[in-house]
ROKELO-877485 format. One record per residue (C-alpha): residue number from 1; residue in one letter; x, y, z. Coordinates in Angstrom, 2 decimals, always signed. Example, Ala and Ser with C-alpha at 12.3 -4.5 7.8 and 13.67 -1.06 7.14 Angstrom:
! residues 2
PT   pos   code        xx        yy        zz
PT     1      a    +12.30     -4.50     +7.80
PT     2      s    +13.67     -1.06     +7.14
! end
This chain:
! residues 318
PT   pos   code        xx        yy        zz
PT     1      m    -18.74    +25.68    +22.39
PT     2      s    -20.83    +28.67    +23.46
PT     3      d    -24.18    +28.43    +25.24
PT     4      g    -25.88    +29.60    +22.06
PT     5      g    -24.11    +26.85    +20.14
PT     6      v    -25.26    +24.24    +22.64
PT     7      s    -28.85    +25.47    +22.41
PT     8      t    -28.76    +25.34    +18.62
PT     9      m    -27.38    +21.80    +18.62
PT    10      e    -29.94    +20.65    +21.17
PT    11      m    -32.72    +21.60    +18.76
PT    12      l    -31.47    +19.00    +16.28
PT    13      p    -32.78    +15.41    +16.41
PT    14      n    -30.40    +12.67    +17.50
PT    15      e    -30.34    +11.15    +14.00
PT    16      l    -28.99    +14.36    +12.48
PT    17      i    -26.41    +14.82    +15.23
PT    18      l    -25.26    +11.23    +14.71
PT    19      n    -24.84    +11.88    +10.98
PT    20      i    -22.73    +14.94    +11.77
PT    21      c    -20.63    +13.04    +14.29
PT    22      m    -19.82    +10.31    +11.75
PT    23      h    -17.43    +12.80    +10.10
PT    24      f    -15.47    +13.35    +13.35
PT    25      t    -12.52    +11.39    +14.65
PT    26      a    -12.85     +9.97    +18.16
PT    27      r    -10.71    +12.80    +19.55
PT    28      e    -12.75    +15.51    +17.78
PT    29      l    -16.00    +13.93    +18.91
PT    30      y    -15.15    +13.82    +22.60
PT    31      r    -13.49    +17.21    +22.69
PT    32      a    -16.47    +18.85    +20.99
PT    33      f    -19.40    +17.16    +22.73
PT    34      y    -18.39    +15.27    +25.85
PT    35      g    -19.21    +17.00    +29.12
PT    36      l    -21.79    +19.41    +27.67
PT    37      n    -24.78    +17.53    +29.10
PT    38      r    -26.10    +13.99    +29.53
PT    39      r    -27.66    +13.86    +26.08
PT    40      f    -24.42    +14.68    +24.28
PT    41      n    -22.49    +12.34    +26.59
PT    42      s    -24.88     +9.54    +25.67
PT    43      i    -24.56    +10.26    +21.95
PT    44      a    -20.76    +10.27    +22.14
PT    45      d    -20.75     +7.04    +24.15
PT    46      n    -22.94     +5.21    +21.63
PT    47      i    -21.19     +6.00    +18.36
PT    48      s    -19.28     +3.02    +16.99
PT    49      d    -16.78     +2.58    +14.15
PT    50      l    -14.58     +5.47    +15.30
PT    51      h    -11.24     +6.61    +13.85
PT    52      l     -8.36     +7.76    +16.08
PT    53      t     -4.81     +9.06    +15.66
PT    54      i     -2.45     +8.84    +18.64
PT    55      t     +0.83    +10.77    +18.73
PT    56      s     +3.41    +11.20    +21.46
PT    57      n     +2.36    +14.70    +22.49
PT    58      e     -1.41    +14.34    +22.82
PT    59      s     -3.54    +13.81    +25.89
PT    60      h     -6.04    +10.94    +25.84
PT    61      e     -8.57    +12.62    +28.13
PT    62      p    -11.51    +11.98    +27.73
PT    63      v    -11.17    +10.12    +24.42
PT    64      w     -9.97     +6.98    +26.24
PT    65      l    -13.66     +6.27    +26.87
PT    66      a    -14.01     +5.45    +23.16
PT    67      f    -10.97     +3.18    +22.74
PT    68      s    -13.01     -0.03    +22.60
PT    69      r    -15.13     +1.41    +19.77
PT    70      v    -12.21     +2.51    +17.58
PT    71      i    -11.96     +0.46    +14.37
PT    72      k     -9.33     +2.55    +12.55
PT    73      l     -6.21     +3.45    +14.54
PT    74      k     -3.10     +5.39    +13.54
PT    75      i     -0.12     +5.46    +15.92
PT    76      e     +2.84     +7.75    +15.33
PT    77      n     +6.02     +7.85    +17.41
PT    78      v     +4.33     +6.70    +20.63
PT    79      k     +6.61     +5.18    +23.28
PT    80      q     +3.96     +3.45    +25.39
PT    81      i     +0.53     +2.16    +24.45
PT    82      d     -1.76     -0.47    +25.93
PT    83      f     -3.18     -2.59    +23.11
PT    84      y     -5.80     -4.23    +25.31
PT    85      h     -7.94     -1.09    +25.14
PT    86      f     -8.32     -1.49    +21.35
PT    87      s    -10.17     -4.76    +21.03
PT    88      n    -12.08     -4.02    +17.81
PT    89      i     -9.41     -2.60    +15.50
PT    90      r     -9.98     -3.35    +11.80
PT    91      s     -7.35     -1.00    +10.37
PT    92      l     -3.98     -0.18    +11.97
PT    93      t     -1.36     +2.28    +10.72
PT    94      w     +1.81     +2.44    +12.78
PT    95      i     +4.69     +4.85    +12.16
PT    96      r     +8.04     +4.26    +13.87
PT    97      p     +7.21     +1.45    +16.30
PT    98      s     +9.98     +0.38    +18.67
PT    99      a    +11.53     -3.09    +18.75
PT   100      v     +9.48     -3.99    +21.83
PT   101      q     +6.28     -2.74    +20.21
PT   102      l     +6.95     -4.83    +17.10
PT   103      q     +7.26     -7.90    +19.30
PT   104      k     +3.93     -7.11    +20.95
PT   105      l     +2.32     -6.58    +17.56
PT   106      c     +3.17    -10.18    +16.73
PT   107      s     +0.74    -11.34    +19.38
PT   108      f     -2.50    -12.04    +17.54
PT   109      t     -4.52    -11.78    +20.76
PT   110      y     -4.32     -7.98    +20.60
PT   111      f     -5.99     -7.51    +17.20
PT   112      p     -8.24    -10.50    +16.43
PT   113      y    -10.30     -8.55    +13.85
PT   114      l     -7.48     -6.74    +12.03
PT   115      e     -8.07     -6.52     +8.24
PT   116      q     -5.71     -3.73     +7.14
PT   117      l     -2.15     -3.26     +8.41
PT   118      r     +0.33     -0.50     +7.52
PT   119      v     +3.70     -0.26     +9.26
PT   120      y     +6.27     +2.38     +8.30
PT   121      d     +9.74     +3.51     +9.34
PT   122      i    +11.00     +0.45    +11.16
PT   123      c    +14.70     -0.18    +11.56
PT   124      d    +16.40     -3.22    +10.08
PT   125      m    +16.71     -5.10    +13.36
PT   126      p    +16.06     -8.70    +14.51
PT   127      s    +12.57     -7.79    +15.70
PT   128      a    +11.75     -6.50    +12.20
PT   129      a    +12.75     -9.82    +10.63
PT   130      h    +10.58    -11.66    +13.16
PT   131      f     +7.68     -9.29    +12.49
PT   132      h     +7.86     -9.86     +8.73
PT   133      q     +8.08    -13.60     +9.27
PT   134      f     +4.95    -13.40    +11.44
PT   135      v     +3.02    -11.34     +8.87
PT   136      f     +3.90    -13.55     +5.91
PT   137      s     +3.26    -16.77     +7.82
PT   138      n     -0.45    -16.14     +8.44
PT   139      g     +0.17    -14.38    +11.75
PT   140      f     -2.81    -12.11    +11.04
PT   141      p     -5.28    -14.52     +9.41
PT   142      r     -7.84    -11.77     +8.69
PT   143      v     -5.49     -9.16     +7.20
PT   144      r     -6.25     -8.59     +3.51
PT   145      i     -4.42     -5.29     +2.87
PT   146      l     -0.77     -4.83     +3.85
PT   147      s     +1.56     -1.85     +3.38
PT   148      l     +5.19     -1.87     +4.57
PT   149      s     +8.07     +0.55     +4.17
PT   150      h    +10.64     -2.23     +4.45
PT   151      i    +10.72     -6.03     +4.36
PT   152      n    +13.43     -8.24     +5.82
PT   153      i    +13.50    -11.72     +4.27
PT   154      s    +16.29    -13.20     +6.41
PT   155      s    +13.81    -15.45     +8.27
PT   156      p    +11.80    -18.21     +6.55
PT   157      w     +8.13    -17.63     +5.72
PT   158      t     +5.29    -20.08     +5.28
PT   159      i     +1.90    -19.19     +3.74
PT   160      s     -0.49    -16.27     +4.26
PT   161      l     -3.73    -17.15     +2.52
PT   162      c     -5.80    -14.06     +3.30
PT   163      l     -3.55    -11.33     +1.89
PT   164      r     -5.04     -9.77     -1.24
PT   165      a     -3.20     -6.44     -1.70
PT   166      i     +0.39     -5.54     -0.74
PT   167      n     +2.29     -2.26     -1.05
PT   168      v     +6.00     -2.50     -0.30
PT   169      q     +8.50     +0.38     -0.46
PT   170      n    +12.29     +0.64     -0.41
PT   171      v    +12.83     -2.72     -2.08
PT   172      s    +16.50     -3.62     -2.39
PT   173      d    +16.50     -7.44     -2.34
PT   174      p    +16.09     -9.01     -5.81
PT   175      h    +14.44    -12.12     -4.32
PT   176      l    +11.64    -10.28     -2.52
PT   177      f     +9.19    -10.37     -5.44
PT   178      e     +9.38    -14.15     -5.65
PT   179      r     +9.17    -14.57     -1.86
PT   180      i     +5.98    -12.51     -1.67
PT   181      l     +4.27    -14.46     -4.45
PT   182      l     +5.25    -17.80     -2.93
PT   183      s     +3.95    -16.77     +0.49
PT   184      c     +0.70    -15.16     -0.75
PT   185      p     -0.99    -17.45     -3.30
PT   186      n     -4.26    -15.47     -3.23
PT   187      l     -2.68    -12.06     -3.78
PT   188      t     -4.50    -10.01     -6.45
PT   189      r     -2.64     -6.67     -6.30
PT   190      l     +1.03     -5.82     -5.70
PT   191      d     +2.67     -2.36     -5.58
PT   192      f     +6.45     -2.70     -5.70
PT   193      h     +8.71     +0.34     -5.11
PT   194      m    +12.42     -0.29     -5.63
PT   195      l    +15.02     +1.68     -3.73
PT   196      r    +17.66     +1.26     -6.44
PT   197      c    +18.25     -0.50     -9.73
PT   198      i    +18.13     -4.25     -9.11
PT   199      e    +18.19     -7.28    -11.39
PT   200      i    +15.37     -9.72    -10.72
PT   201      p    +16.69    -13.29    -11.20
PT   202      m    +14.94    -16.07    -13.03
PT   203      p    +12.32    -17.39    -10.57
PT   204      v    +11.85    -20.98     -9.55
PT   205      s     +9.46    -23.03    -11.65
PT   206      f     +6.05    -21.86    -10.43
PT   207      q     +3.21    -19.60    -11.54
PT   208      h     +1.07    -17.23     -9.51
PT   209      v     -2.31    -17.28    -11.25
PT   210      n     -4.29    -14.90     -9.01
PT   211      l     -2.30    -11.66     -9.35
PT   212      k     -4.34     -9.24    -11.50
PT   213      r     -2.72     -5.84    -10.90
PT   214      l     +0.99     -5.01    -10.69
PT   215      h     +2.53     -1.56    -10.17
PT   216      c     +6.34     -1.34    -10.30
PT   217      t     +8.35     +1.78     -9.50
PT   218      g    +12.09     +1.82    -10.16
PT   219      t    +14.64     +0.96    -12.82
PT   220      l    +14.14     -2.51    -14.28
PT   221      s    +15.91     -4.00    -17.27
PT   222      s    +13.94     -5.74    -20.01
PT   223      r    +15.33     -9.06    -18.74
PT   224      s    +14.16     -8.37    -15.18
PT   225      l    +10.70     -7.50    -16.48
PT   226      e    +10.59    -10.77    -18.38
PT   227      n    +11.55    -12.70    -15.24
PT   228      i     +8.81    -10.93    -13.28
PT   229      l     +6.00    -11.23    -15.82
PT   230      a     +6.78    -14.85    -16.74
PT   231      i     +5.24    -16.16    -13.51
PT   232      i     +2.02    -14.07    -13.37
PT   233      p     -0.01    -15.17    -16.43
PT   234      g     -3.31    -13.88    -15.05
PT   235      l     -2.18    -10.24    -14.91
PT   236      m     -4.75     -7.82    -16.34
PT   237      q     -3.32     -4.39    -15.39
PT   238      f     +0.36     -3.44    -15.43
PT   239      n     +1.82     -0.05    -14.48
PT   240      i     +5.53     +0.74    -14.45
PT   241      n     +7.36     +3.95    -13.51
PT   242      g    +11.11     +4.46    -13.61
PT   243      s    +14.10     +5.02    -15.87
PT   244      i    +15.20     +3.31    -19.08
PT   245      r    +18.91     +2.53    -19.40
PT   246      e    +18.58     +0.63    -22.67
PT   247      q    +17.75     +2.02    -26.10
PT   248      p    +13.99     +2.72    -25.96
PT   249      l    +13.24     +1.00    -29.28
PT   250      v    +14.97     -2.20    -28.14
PT   251      y    +13.47     -1.94    -24.66
PT   252      f     +9.87     -1.58    -25.87
PT   253      e    +10.27     -4.28    -28.50
PT   254      r    +11.40     -6.74    -25.82
PT   255      l     +8.70     -5.55    -23.45
PT   256      g     +6.02     -5.90    -26.14
PT   257      n     +7.13     -9.45    -26.90
PT   258      t     +7.13    -10.28    -23.19
PT   259      l     +3.60     -8.95    -22.75
PT   260      k     +2.34    -10.90    -25.78
PT   261      f     +3.97    -14.16    -24.74
PT   262      f     +3.32    -14.21    -20.99
PT   263      l     +0.23    -12.04    -20.38
PT   264      p     -2.68    -13.18    -22.57
PT   265      h     -5.25    -11.44    -20.35
PT   266      l     -3.57     -8.01    -20.17
PT   267      n     -6.05     -5.24    -20.96
PT   268      r     -4.40     -2.17    -19.42
PT   269      f     -0.79     -1.02    -19.65
PT   270      d     +0.53     +2.29    -18.31
PT   271      c     +4.07     +3.59    -18.07
PT   272      n     +6.01     +6.69    -17.07
PT   273      f     +9.71     +6.48    -17.95
PT   274      l    +12.63     +8.89    -17.92
PT   275      f    +15.26     +8.53    -20.64
PT   276      t    +18.35    +10.60    -21.37
PT   277      g    +19.02    +10.95    -25.10
PT   278      q    +18.24    +12.77    -28.33
PT   279      y    +14.62    +13.85    -28.58
PT   280      a    +14.70    +14.09    -32.40
PT   281      d    +15.94    +10.51    -32.72
PT   282      l    +13.34     +9.21    -30.28
PT   283      i    +10.45    +10.85    -32.15
PT   284      k    +11.34     +8.80    -35.22
PT   285      t    +10.64     +5.57    -33.34
PT   286      r     +7.03     +6.42    -32.41
PT   287      s     +5.45     +4.52    -35.31
PT   288      f     +7.48     +1.41    -34.43
PT   289      l     +6.29     +1.40    -30.82
PT   290      d     +2.66     +1.15    -31.93
PT   291      k     +3.42     -2.18    -33.60
PT   292      f     +5.03     -3.88    -30.62
PT   293      h     +1.84     -4.44    -28.61
PT   294      p     -1.84     -3.44    -28.85
PT   295      c     -1.58     -1.66    -25.47
PT   296      f     +1.09     +0.65    -26.95
PT   297      k     -0.89     +1.64    -30.04
PT   298      h     -1.66     +5.37    -30.24
PT   299      r     -0.91     +5.76    -26.53
PT   300      m     +2.83     +6.43    -26.30
PT   301      k     +3.85    +10.07    -25.76
PT   302      f     +7.26    +11.76    -25.63
PT   303      t     +7.75    +14.93    -23.58
PT   304      k    +10.99    +16.88    -23.78
PT   305      l    +12.37    +17.89    -20.39
PT   306      s    +15.45    +19.81    -19.26
PT   307      y    +19.06    +18.53    -19.25
PT   308      g    +18.50    +16.15    -22.15
PT   309      r    +15.87    +14.11    -20.38
PT   310      i    +12.79    +12.76    -22.12
PT   311      r     +9.61    +11.51    -20.52
PT   312      i     +8.11     +8.47    -22.23
PT   313      h     +4.60     +7.83    -21.01
PT   314      t     +1.19     +6.54    -21.97
PT   315      k     -1.84     +8.68    -22.66
PT   316      s     -4.68     +8.39    -20.20
PT   317      i     -7.60     +6.20    -21.20
PT   318      i    -10.90     +8.07    -21.01
! end
């Protein structure tokens, strides 16, 4: 910053400078203001609720002075990090942690205030199974929002009462849906992204009454959808994206019956399917789809794509 820039900033009241600094990350704040003079040093040292991203090729000077005031931390491909400096973390995003780092993460003493946890790109190793067991057994009793790129269910789980929203990617185990619901009785939102076509088996005899929003991505048969929706009677919003491998008319008739029978509180349905077939034949079924469920009525659209593909999707609700 030039001398003229410093002089201009010094004319501003502290309240205005603080408002400006609230839009900076911890690294941007200290690189821009720290060391200019005592006033700016004091301002930088007294701003709380900071955000910080740490990568393997960045220096921590002088931003390390703010570590204890960071509440939102993102770590990407970092080999060594001392968790004790981050005592007030509320939100943690970690990309590619090592096996040793996953083990350390399972120590609740590091993040006693953690409310949001996102962990991506972890290998399928014993430490991953232990980490998932820890998370889904109330290891982080304050965490309400959880996002994972992979879940290993080889270890037993108990109960995690605080979790309210879960996003899980690369799902390949057909039993994972049931395991999550059994472990998280207070869950209200679930985003489920399947890696491949899987058949969800008939669940054990239980119902999860608190789940209100479900978003599924992947190829699911009408039978798998029935097995999923049969145990979540309180669902109010349902979104599904994927491919249809059955005849669309049969698929939507079964889906409509499933929604009517199992989801009495459903008020919002959205879909985005890909189907390979004859567009002219599919158009003839439009009037039938409207009759299968109130959420389908006047909302189903067919869009002709290349290579014989057809997009079947719902219109947006204004």
